[in-house]
N, C-alpha and C positions, 0 to 999 in steps of 0.2 A: 428753682427750675430743675426739672428732671434731666438726668444725664445718662448716657449709655455708651457702649463700645460698638464700633463699626469694623468690619473686616471684609476684605475682598473675597468673592466666592471661590470655592475650590474647584468647581466644575462649571462647564458652560451652561448658561441659563436655557431651560427648555421653553418650548411653546407653552404658554400658560393656559391654553384652552383645555378644559377637562382636567385641571390639576388635582392631585389627591388632596384630601382634607387634612388639616393638622390633626395629629393624634398624640397620645401618650403625654399630654400636657402635665407638667409638674413644676413646682417652685423650689427655690433654695434661697436662703439668706446669704448676703455678703458678709464681710467681716464684722459689720455693724448691723445688727438686726433691727435697730431703730430707724435706719435710713437707707438700707440697701437690700434689694431683692433681685434675683435672676429668674426669668421665666424660660423654661426649656420645653421643646416639643420635637416630634419626629414627623416625617412624611415618607410615604412608600417610594418616592422618587424625588429627584431634585426639583425645586420649585423656584419661581421668580419672585423677587422682592419680598423675602420673608421679613416680617416686622411685627412690632408690638405697639398697641395703643393702650394707654394707661392714664388714669386720673382718679381723684377722690370719688368714692361711691356716693350716690345720693341715696335716698331712703329705699329705693327699689334695687339697689346694687348695680345700677347701670352707670355708664360713664357720664359724669356731670361736666368734666373738663378733660379733653383728650390731648395727650402729648404722644408723639410717635417716636419710636426708637427702632433703628434698623437692627436686624439680627445677624449674628455670626453664623456661618454654616460650618459644621464639622462632619466629615465623612470618614468612615473606615470600611474596609472590606474584610469580612470574617474569614479567618484562615481555614476553617473547616469546610464551610459551604460555598465560599466565594461570593456571598451576597454583599452588595453595597448597602450601607445603612446611612441615611441622611438625617442629621439632627440640627436643630436651630436653637440659638441662645441669645436672649436679649437681657442685658444687665441695666438696672435702674438705680441711680443714686439720688441723694438729696431729697429723700422722702421725709415726711413728717412722722415723728414717733407716735405710737399708739393710735394710728389712723387706719380706717378701712379704705381700701382701694379696689377699684374694678379694672379689669383689663380684657383685651381681646388679642389673640395671636392670629395672624392672617398672612396670606400671600396671594398673588394674582391668580385668578381663575377658580377660587374656592371660597366658600363661606367661612367666616371667622369661627374660632372656638373661644369661649368666654370663661372667665373665672373671677374670683375675688381673693384678697388676702388682707391680713392685718399686720402692720409693722409692730415691732416690739416696743416696750417702754424704754425711756431713756433713764439710765441710772436707777435710782430707788423710787422712781415716780409712780410705780404701780405694780401690782402682783401679776403673775402669769402662770400658766400651766404648760408643761410639756409632757410627752409620752415617749416610751422607748420599748423596743424589743429587737431581737436578732433572729436569724435563721427562719426566714419566712417561706420560701418556695412559691409555687403557683397553685391556682385553684384546681386546674384540670390537667390531665396528661398532655404532653406536647410531643409531636413526632411519634417515635416508637415507645414513648413513656419511660425512658431510662432515668430521667430526672425526677426528684421527689415532687409530690403534689398532695394537697389535702384541702378539704372544704374549709378548715380552720384558717388557711391562708387567706380566704375571702372574708370569713366572719370577723377576723381580728381587725380588718380595716374599718368595718362598721362599728365595732366596739370602741376603737380609738376615736372615731368621729363623734360618737355620742357624748364624749367628754369634752369636745370642742377645744383641743389644745391649741396654743399659739403655733407650735411646731412639733414635729416628731423626729426622734433619733432612731436610725436603723443601724443596729450594732453588727453589721456584716452578714455575709451569706444571704444575699437578697433573693436571687432566683435560681441559683445552682446551674447556670448555663454551661459551666465547664463539664458537666456530666450529661449533657443533652446532645442527641444527634441533630437537633435543630436549635442551636443556641440563639439565633436571631429571633425565631418565633417564641422562644422561652422568654427573652427580654420583653418582647411585645406583649405577651400574656401578663407578665409581671406589671408593666406600667399601665396596661388597661385595667388591671385589678386595683392598683393603688390610686389611679388618677382621680377617682371620685372623691378622694380625700386630698391628694397631693396637688390638685388644681386650686385648693382653697387654703392650704397651709404648707409651709416648706417641710419636706421630708429630707432630713440631713443625714447622709450616709457615711459610713466608714467601710472600707473594703475588708472582706473576709477572705479566707483561703479559697472559697469557691468562686470568687470574682476573678481568680487567676485562670485565664483561658490561654493555654500555651499556644503561641503563634500570633496572638493578637497584641503586638507591641512588646517592648523589651522585658517587662515583667508580667505580661499577660493581661494587663489592666486596660487595654485600649478600648474595649467595648464599654466598660464602666466609666472611664474618663471621658469618652466621647458623649455619653448620655447625660452627664451631670456637669454643671457649671459651678465649681466650688472655689472658695477663697484661695488665694495664692499663699505660698510659704517661702518665697525667696530662693528656691532651689530649682534644679531641673525637673523635680518630681512634683510639679503642681498638681494638686488634687489628691495625691496619695495620702497626705496628712494636711491638716489645716486647723484654724481656730476661728471662733466668732464670739461676739459678746451680745447677750440679751439681758437687759436690765443691769443688775449688779453681779451677773454670773458670767464667767469666762468658760466657754465650752471648747474642749480640745479633742479633736479626732485623730487617733493614731492608727498607723498601719503596722500591725503586729507581725505580719509575715517577714518583716525586715529583721526581727530579733528572735523569732520563734525557732526552736530546734525541730519541731515536728515537720514532717514532709507532707503538709496538708493540701497542697494545690495539685497533687498528681492526679491525672485522669488517664486511665487506660484507653478510654474511648478516643480521646484526642491523640494520644500516642499512636494508635493504630490507624487513624483516619485523616489526620491533618497532613496534607501533601508536604513533603520535604521536612517532616518533623526531625528526623535524624540528621539529614544533610545540612540543615540550616541551624543546627545546634540549639534547638529549643530546650529549655530546662526550667521546669516549674518549681524547683527548689530555690527559694529566694533568700534564705538566711544571709544577712549582711549586705543586701544589694545596695543600700544607700551609702555604704562606706562611712557610716557614723553621722551622716548629715542630719538624719531625723532626730537622733539623740541630742545633737548640738542645738537644733531648732527647738526641741522640747524644753531644754533647760533655759534657753532664752525666753521662751513663752511663759514658763512658770515663774521665772524671776521677775519678769515684767508685770505679770498679774499680781504677784504678791506685793510689788512696790506701788501698785496703782490704788490710790485711796478710794476710787469709785468701784472697785471690785471686792465683793464680800465672799464670793464662793468660786471654787475651781472644780469643774466637773469634767472628767475625762470619759470619752466613750471609745471603745475599741472592740475587737472581735474575740480573739483567744483570751484565756483567763489566767489569772495569777493563782487562783485557788479553786479546787473542785473536789467534791466527794461523789461525783456522778458515776465514776467507774466507766466512763465512755471515752472521751479523748484524753482528758487529764489536764492539769495545770502545766504550764510550760516554764521550765527553769530559765529560759532565755528572757522571759518577761521579768522574772524576779531579779535577774542579774542587771538588766539594762534600765527598766522603768521604775521598779519599786524604790530604789534608793533616791531617785529624784522626787517621787511622790512624797517620801518622808521628809526630804530636805526642804521642800517648798509647801508642805502642808496641804496636799490635794484633799478635798473634802469627800468626793464621791467618784467612784469608777463604775461604769456601766459596760457590760460585755455580753457576749452570746456564746456561740461555739458548743457549749454543753446544753442539750435540749431540755432544760428544766429551769426552775427558779431556785436560787440559793442566795442568802444574805449573810455577809460576814459580820463579826464583831468589828469595831474599829481596830485597825492593825497599824503598828509602827515598829520598825526594826525587825529582827529575826530572833527566834528562840535560841537560847545559848547552846552552842555546840552543834547546831543544825547544819549538816553538809548540804541539805536541800534548800537552805535559806528560807525555811518555813516562817511565814509572817507571824509575828507575836501579837496575840490579842490583848487589847487594853480594856478589860472588863469593867474596871472602875469608872469608865467613861459612859457606861450604859445605865439605863433606868427605865421607868414607865411614866407615860404621860397620856392622859385622856384615853386610856384603854389601848395605847399603842406603845411599842418599844420607843425609847428615847435615847439618842446617841449624841454626844458632844464631839464633833469632828475636830475640835482643836487638839484632841488627844490621839487621833488616828484616823485613817482613811477607811470608809465603808465601801465594800465591793458588792455589787449586785450582779449576778449572772441571770440574764433574761433571754434564754435561748429557745423559748417556746412559741416563736412567732407563727409557725405553721408547718415546719418540717415534720413529716409523719413518723419518723423513727425516734423512739424514746428509749433512753437507757433503762435497763432493768434496775429495780430497787436494790437487788443484790447480784453481784456477779462473782468475780473471783476473790473479792476482798470484803472485809467487814464494812458495813455502811458508815461507820464512824471514822473510817480512814480516808485520807485524801490520796489522790493519785497525781504523781508528778512525772512529767516527761523530762528525763535527764540527758537524753542523747538519742541518736538514731543509729540503726545498723547499716550494713553495706547497701548501696543502691546507686542509681544513676538516673539520668533523664528518662530511661526506659523501664527502670524497675524502682518502685516506690520504696523508700527507706522506712523500715519499720521502727516504731517508737520503742525506746528503752525506758521502762517505767520503774519507779520505786514508790513505796507507800510511806505515809506519814500520819500521825494523829491529826484529825481534823479539829484541833482545838480552836481554830479561827471561825468555825461554822456556827452561826447563831440560829439560822432557820433554813429549812429546805422543804419545799412543797413537793410531796411525793404522791399527791392525790390527783392533781389536775395537770395533764401533760402540756397544755397550751396556755399561753398567757402573755401579758404585757404589764408594764408599770406606768403609772402616772405620777407626776411630781408637781406639787403646788408650791410656788416660791412666794413667800411673804417677805417683801424687802424691808418693811419697817413694822414692828409690832409694839403694842403698849408695853412700857417698861424698858424700851430700848433694845429689843432683841430682833433678830431676823431668823427665819427658819425655812426649811424645805420639808414638806410632808409628802412621803412616798407611799403609794398604795399599789400592791400587786393584785392584778385581776386574773383569775384562773378560770379555765373552761375545760370540760371533758372533751374527749375526741368526738368530733361530729356535732358538737353543741355550739350554738351561737350565744349561749348565756354565760357571760363573763362576770364573775362575782368576786368581791374582795376576799383575798386569802391571807394577806399580811399587810401590816401598816407600821411605818416607822417615822418618827419625827426627828429631824436634825435641827436643834435650836442652838444659837450661840449669841453672845452680846454683839450688838451692831458694830461697836468699835473694837471687836475682839482682836487680841494678838494671838494668832494661831499657835505661837510657840509656847504659850502658857501651859 
């Protein structure tokens, strides 16, 4: 039987005649991708009796058996424009693994909006594919055009869809609403762009520094959190970080603003235009905001995943990076201090990030280079090789980091700036600043000995990952392909390929 959550409405129900249509429909998995899905949507005004109908799809992807779930309503008022935003969320549990479902979202006075989705496999019962990128933006200018936009922000959605992944990971900096004079319209543009994919597969996000809209909630994430229905984490910061399981892979989404030294969420536009910005004490610098709760949660999650005999892989996705040779933002020492020791202790296999607007792949790393005050990750090159024309890495010996920040933001870092391209850039602190003046990053350089590959020819791109849970000979693997495209081009072609194989019953500490 299907199950869902009900909640009392936040506003008085309107007359349903001439109600606005559901829009911006998108999916998210619950903590168990084999059995839990949340369907989310928006409307331009409050609606009556928002609900979801769902059932196994027949051969025409229509409902063959309908169950109905009432939707929760979430409303927020944007601090910059004063606009009220109405969103609706219906969570479904007890679904069958590896099954195609059809659904409709509807409310009184308007036709329904329809979609389909597939649940994930249970354990090692079947292979699956997921895709990933960060830093997308929107396809066209919004408002006065202050926020970033590019046609590749549209093209990448179609490129992802052509590979038909089970789900997609968004590694932060979704639409850059915190730099727009029309943030609500920017979010609307973003969801209208991705909905042609996100109506049919979950798009699982993690918040980046540009999801921080000062004045919208305690950490500026209220718009982001209102629009997504994400798994809980047992803390007051529901949705800021979370985890879910697909097959034999545990996926962990982190919120790096909590540990980063960089003052990345500052917006002069919001400082100058949000009413009461100074008087109400809005501060977009979030370093340490969870008081250590996220790190405690992460350690528990990692320990539980490593103790679970049904979990073979741990994949972390986050926004800011632990390593970078882009000479753009830079790696953040805070991530190295707080996250990397846990990744080492519990043998995280793969880390996906954005923030730097390019693609870069590390060697497997574990520990730090001797004597490094920057905590420079130490590459484990003996764990690498070649397989079927691709790089091969045994993640039992170290964690592989991928920077996939070419989702669509039009600004690309230069191949050479102030430093040698073989050097990494590390943010080691920030200069003076305040909620009114952005703190400038203090940077140092390091040899980029951890860098295995960087694509400097195609500025836009995404990664696909094919999970093989059981292979002949008793191995499991994840095969990752990076697909790159030129600016203004819809042709995404393979640029890098790496295979991560290991024994099915592997002890990662070997």
